[in-house]
N, C-alpha and C positions, 0 to 999 in steps of 0.2 A: 739508214739510221745507224748511229754508233751505239752499240750495246755494251761496249767495254766499260762505260761509266758505272754500270751496275753489276760488275763482276763480283763474285762472292755474295750475291744477293739473289739466289735462285727464285725465291718467291716473288720478288719485285719484277724480275725478268719475265717470269711466266705470266704474271698479271698484266704486265705491259703488253706482251705479245698477244695475249687473249683479247685485250681491249682494241689493239691495233687491227687484229684480224677481223673481229666482229663489228667494229664500228668505223675506225679510221679508214681502212682500205675499202669500205663499202659506201663511203659518202659519194653521192652522185657528182660526176664530173660535169662542169659547165659546158654547154654547147658552144658558147662564145670562146674565142681564142685570145681575146685581149685580157691581159693581166689586170685584175681589179685593183691591184696595189700601185703598179707603175705604168700600166698601159701598154707594155711590150707584147708583141705577137708571140704567144706561147707555143712552143714545139714540145708536145708531150704533156705530162700532168703537172710539172713544176716549171715555174718561170726561171729561165736561165740567167736573168738579170738580178732579180731580188730574192728568188727562191721560194716565193709564196705558192702554195698548192692551188691549182685552178679548179676549185670545187664550188658548189653552190654556197653562197654566203650565209643562208639561213642555217642556224645551228641549234640543236636541242640541248636541254640541260645536261643530258648524259654526255653529249659531245664536249661541252664546256668542262665537265668534271674530268673527262679523259685527258684533255689538253692540260688541265691543271696538274694532274698526276704526272704527265709527261715532263712538264717544266720542273716540277719538284725533284723528280729522280735525276733529271739532267743537271740541275743546279747542285743537288746533293753530291753527285759523283764528282763533278768538277771541283766543288768546294773542298772536299776532303782530299782529293789528289793534290790540289794546290797547297792546302794546309800542311800535308805531310812533307812535300818537297821543300816548302818554305821553312819548316821547323828544323829539319835534319840536314838540309843542304844550304847553308848561308850563301847568298849571292847567286845561286843556281838559277832560280826563276827569272831574275833580271837578265842573266846571260841568255837564257832560252828565249825570252821575249825579244831581245836584241837580234837574235839569230832568225827570228820569224817563226819560231815554234810556239804557237799560241792556242791552237784549237783544243788541246788537251787540258788547258788550265783556265781558271776563272779570270776574266779581265781584271787587271790590277786595280783600276778605278772602282769597279763594282765590288771587288774584295775589300777595298779600303772603306767604301761607304757602308758595307755590311758590318765589318768588324768594328768600325767606329760607332755605328748605331748601337750595336750590342754592348760595346764597352760603356758608353755613356748611359745607356738604359740601366745596366747593372750598377754603375757608379752612383747614379742619382737615387737608385732604389735602396742601396745599403748605406749610403751616406747622406744624411740630411744636410742640404746646403747651408742651413742656418747654423749647424754645428761645426762646419768645416773651418770657419774663421771666427766663430763666436768668442767674444770676450767674456761677457757675463750678462745674465738677464737682470733687469732692474730689481726683481724681487728674490733673486737667488743669492745666497751668500758668496762673497768674493773669496777666491782661494787665497792661501797664504802667500803664494808667489805673486799674485796680482796685488795683494795688499802691500807687500814689501816694495814692489815697483812704484806704486803710488806714493808710498811713504818717502822714498828717495826723491821723487820729483817734488813733493811738497816741501821737503827739507831744503832743497835747492832754491825753491821759490821764497821760502821764509828768510833765507840769507839776504835776499834783495828787499824783502818787506817784512821785517821781524815783528812788527806790531799788528799784523793782519789777524784779527780775531777769528775769521772764518777758517783760515788755514790752520790755526792752532786747534780749533775744535775738530776739524777733520783729522788732524794728526792724533789727537787724543783718542778718538774713536778707533782709528785704524791700528794703533799700537796696543790697544787693550785686547790681549789674546784670550780673555775669558768670555768674550761675547762674539757672536757672528755679526758681520757687517755686510749690508747690501748697499748698492748704489742709491736705493730709495732712502736709506738712513742718512745719506749725505745731502739729499736734496735741499734741506733747510739752509745749507751753506753753499748752495750751487753757484753763487756769484763767482767763487774762486775755485770750485771743485775741478781738479786737474783733468778729469775724464769727461766733463760736461763741456760741450762745444766751445772751442776757443777760437776757431777760424772765423773771422768776420764778426766776432762777438762785440767789438767796439761800436758797431753800427746797429741801430734798432730796425732799420728798414732800408730798402734800396733807394727810396726817395732821399733819406738822410745822407746816404753814401754819395749819391749823385750831387746833392747840394754842397756837401763838403768838398767834393772833388772840383766843382765849378768855382769854388772860392779860392782854390790854389792857383798859383801861376802855372801856365801851360807846361813849363819844364819840370815841375814837381808833381804833376798828376800821375796817377797810376797808368801804366801801359795798357795796351789792348787786352793782353792775356791776363794780367794781374787784375784788371777791372772785371773781366769775365769771371775769374776765379772767385773774387770777393763777393760778387753779386750772387753766384751760385751758393757760396758758403752761407750768406745771409738767408737765402731761401731755405736751405737745409736746416739751419738753426731754427727758423720759424716753423718748418714742417715737422721736425722731430722734437720741438720744444727744448732745444739746446742740449739734447741727450746725444752726446758724441758716440757713446757706445752703440746706440741703436742705429745711428747714421752710418757708422763704420760697418756694422753687420749688413745693412742694406746694400752698401757699395760692394762689399765682399760677395754677397749673394748674387748680385748682378754680374760681377766679374766671373764668378764660377760658372754661371749659365752661358757665358760667352766663350768658355774654354774650347768647345768644339770648333768654333769659328777661328779662334786664335791658332789652333793647331793646323787647321786647313790653310789659313793664310801663310803660316810659316813654311808650308811645303815647298812652294816655288823658290823661296829664299834659301832653304836648305839645299835644294838642287843647284842653285846658283853658286853656293859656296863650293860644292863638289866640282862644278865646272871650272871655277877658278883654281882649285887645287890640282886639277888635271888639265890645265890649259894647254900644256905642251902636247897633249894627245887629243886635241880638238878634232882632228881628222878622223879619229877612230870612234870617239864618243861625242855624240851631239847632246845638246841640252835635254832633249826628250829622253835620252838614255839615262842621264843623271836623275831625271824626274821619276822614271820608273823605279830606279834603285831606291830613291827616297820614299816612294809610296810603299814598297815592300818593307823598308825599314820601319816605317810608321806602323804598318800592319803588325809586324812582330812585336813592336813596342806595346801596342794595345793588348796583345795576347799575354805578354809577360806581366804587364800591370794587372791584368785580370787575375793571374795566378797570385800576385802579391796580395791583392785584396782578399782572395780566397784563403791564403795561409794566415793572413792577419785575423780574419773572422774566426777561423778554426782555433787560432791561439786564444782569442777572447772567450770562445765558448768552452774549450777544454782546459785552458791554462797550461798546456804542455809546451815545454821549451823546444821540442822538435820542430814545431811550426815556425819558430823564429829562425832556426837553422835553414829551413826550406826558403824562407823569405830572403835570407842573406844570399843563398845560392842562386835564387831567381834574379835578384838585383844584379849579382855579379855576372850572370849569364848575358845581360844586355850588352855591356861593352865588349865582351868576348865575341858575341855573335856579330856585332857590327864590324869588329876588326877582321874576322874570318870572311864576312861578306865582301868587304872592301878588297881583301887579298884575292879572293876567287874572281870577283867581277872585273876588277881592273888589272889583275894579273901582274902586279909588281912584287918586288922582293920584300922581305920582312922589314928592312930598314926604312925604305921609302913609305911603306904602308903604316908603320908605327908613327912616323913624323906627321903624315897626312891625317892619320886617325886622331892624334892629339890636337892638331890645328882645327880639324872639323869639330871636335868637341868644345874647344875653347870658343871658337867663333859662333858655334851653334848656341852655346850658353848665353853669350852676349846678345845674340839675336832674340832669344826667348825673353831675356830681361827687357829689351827695348820694346818688343811687342806687348809684353805684360804691362809695361808702363803706359803704352799707348791705349790699350784696352781698359786699363784702370782709369785713365783720364776720361775715356769715352763713357765708362760706367758712371763716373762721378757726375758728368754733365748731362747724362740721360735720366738721372733721378728727378 
């Protein structure tokens, strides 16, 4: 048993040794020599194929608690060792994994799943998804910025339709700075209200849309995707009573909850970009090596973002400007860390690393935009 994982924790070591001596080492060994896990003929107390201990399968509650304690201390030690080396030695863990030195560290995929789970748990705890992309509630006053934006859009619309009474009434309400205006105040003039559902508005129902499409010549009918889009827009207008504000919030909320999946899907693409950037070294670095580097990069990104959230919350609570400085330093640490990790792991000079670092960030940005659009469309059609 490897006790180095609990060094500097003498109480845990003593308790673990005590439990092992008075329970684990005294569990009765099976008379049968066939491994219950894999069926191999066991020579000794442990199976040389799968490593399972050849003891009686019946276990007491005390035994289950002992194994639970063992797993926790084992995970605890590996996790903090991995976290320490990951934080202070960019690219080191990826290189160690590629060299085959893996037993002292937590598996990268397990580390990713753990840190991403913690990250999104904290993220959704401190950030209400409804507030992340919220425009305004129907009964809440519109901000001056929102009012100015709507005013500009109405003025543009009035140039095309200067005699529209509904638009004029909306403009009169929005430009009166002595009163607070909510979207509900504008509902009496909703036929032309700029923030109330405009997509698919010209159709009252899917049946009407299909009927009008069938009356058109085949060459002028909407394509497959346009038809699908318009039908979905008609459905959303009916569902949310033409309140585009509410429908946008629902779509944004759905997209936000799919963010973990988006990041997970982006991982193999990120690794593929690295493979292309280092294609001339394909004999030295396989795709799996780039994937491990990507996983470690995502893990440190989750950790840095957690610190950004922490500094932001502290800034909101205390109002101290020092937290803003810490946020800036933490955000700046992300590209610096990635550059140093690429330099150490791939072992190239500063010039080549800088060029590939820039290309990686540019292509990575476009990758995230494309995936975001895909997931946005998916969220739209899933409502």
